[in-house]
C-alpha positions in Angstrom: 92.5 87.3 89.6 93.7 90.4 87.6 96.3 92.7 89.3 95.0 96.1 90.3 96.8 99.4 90.2 95.7 101.7 93.1 97.0 105.2 93.9 98.8 105.1 97.4 101.0 107.0 99.8 103.5 105.4 102.1 102.8 106.0 105.8 105.7 104.0 107.3 108.5 101.7 106.3 108.5 98.8 108.9 111.5 96.8 107.5 113.0 96.1 104.1 110.0 94.1 102.8 107.1 95.3 104.8 105.4 98.8 104.4 102.3 100.5 105.8 100.5 102.5 103.1 97.4 104.5 102.6 95.5 103.7 99.3 92.9 105.7 97.5 89.9 103.5 96.5 87.8 106.2 94.9 84.7 108.1 96.1 86.8 109.7 98.8 87.5 106.2 100.4 90.9 105.4 101.7 92.3 102.3 103.3 95.4 101.5 105.3 97.3 98.3 104.1 100.2 96.4 105.5 102.1 95.4 102.4 104.6 92.5 102.0 106.9 93.3 98.9 106.3 90.6 96.4 109.5 88.4 95.8 111.5 90.1 98.4 113.1 88.5 101.5 115.0 91.3 103.2 117.2 90.6 106.4 115.2 91.1 109.6 115.8 94.2 111.7 116.2 92.2 114.9 118.6 89.4 115.8 121.9 88.6 114.0 120.8 90.1 110.8 120.0 93.5 112.5 122.8 95.6 110.8 121.8 94.4 107.3 118.1 94.7 108.0 118.6 98.3 109.1 120.6 99.1 106.0 118.0 97.8 103.7 115.2 99.6 105.6 117.2 102.8 105.2 117.4 102.3 101.4 113.7 101.7 101.3 113.0 104.9 103.2 115.3 106.9 100.9 113.6 105.4 97.8 110.1 106.5 99.2 111.4 109.9 100.2 112.7 110.6 96.7 109.7 109.2 94.8 106.9 110.5 97.1 106.5 114.3 96.7 104.4 116.5 98.6 102.7 118.0 95.5 100.5 114.9 95.0 98.5 113.3 97.8 98.8 109.8 96.2 102.0 109.8 94.1 102.8 106.1 94.1 100.9 103.1 92.9 100.0 99.8 94.7 100.2 96.8 92.4 98.3 93.9 93.9 95.9 91.0 93.2 94.0 91.4 96.3 93.2 94.5 98.6 90.8 93.0 100.9 92.5 89.8 102.5 96.0 89.3 103.3 98.0 86.6 101.5 100.6 85.8 104.0 100.5 84.4 107.6 100.6 88.0 109.1 97.6 89.1 107.2 99.5 91.4 104.8 98.6 91.9 101.3 101.3 90.9 98.8 102.3 93.2 96.0 104.6 96.0 94.8 104.9 99.7 94.8 105.4 101.7 91.6 106.6 105.2 91.1 105.2 107.6 88.4 107.7 106.1 85.8 106.6 102.5 86.6 109.8 101.7 88.6 109.3 98.8 91.1 110.2 99.1 94.7 110.4 95.4 94.9 113.1 95.3 92.1 115.1 98.0 93.9 115.1 96.1 97.1 116.1 92.9 95.4 119.1 94.5 94.0 120.0 95.9 97.5 119.6 92.6 99.2 121.6 90.6 96.5 124.5 93.0 97.0 124.8 92.3 100.8 
């Protein structure tokens, strides 16, 4: 299946590898997705990894804040193969978020996690 690029806006950062976003599907149709960042395994925000998990979550929030301006309703892009069904055991779609220059949030988070 071919990857799709869909305009989107982040609504909430759940943790370092899970995001809730609103995507624009065209014809005034929008959809809320729970997204698992592809290839990222960030520390959990609960339990013994809490300190590191919250640190990664804060970095993701900051990336979103810088990249997501108020001038554009859908400033970011969702890159995924499937927007209908989830691909993981929690029903989340698996994919990536790209900014206007094509920079990947997944790649950014991988660098943060590797540095812990």
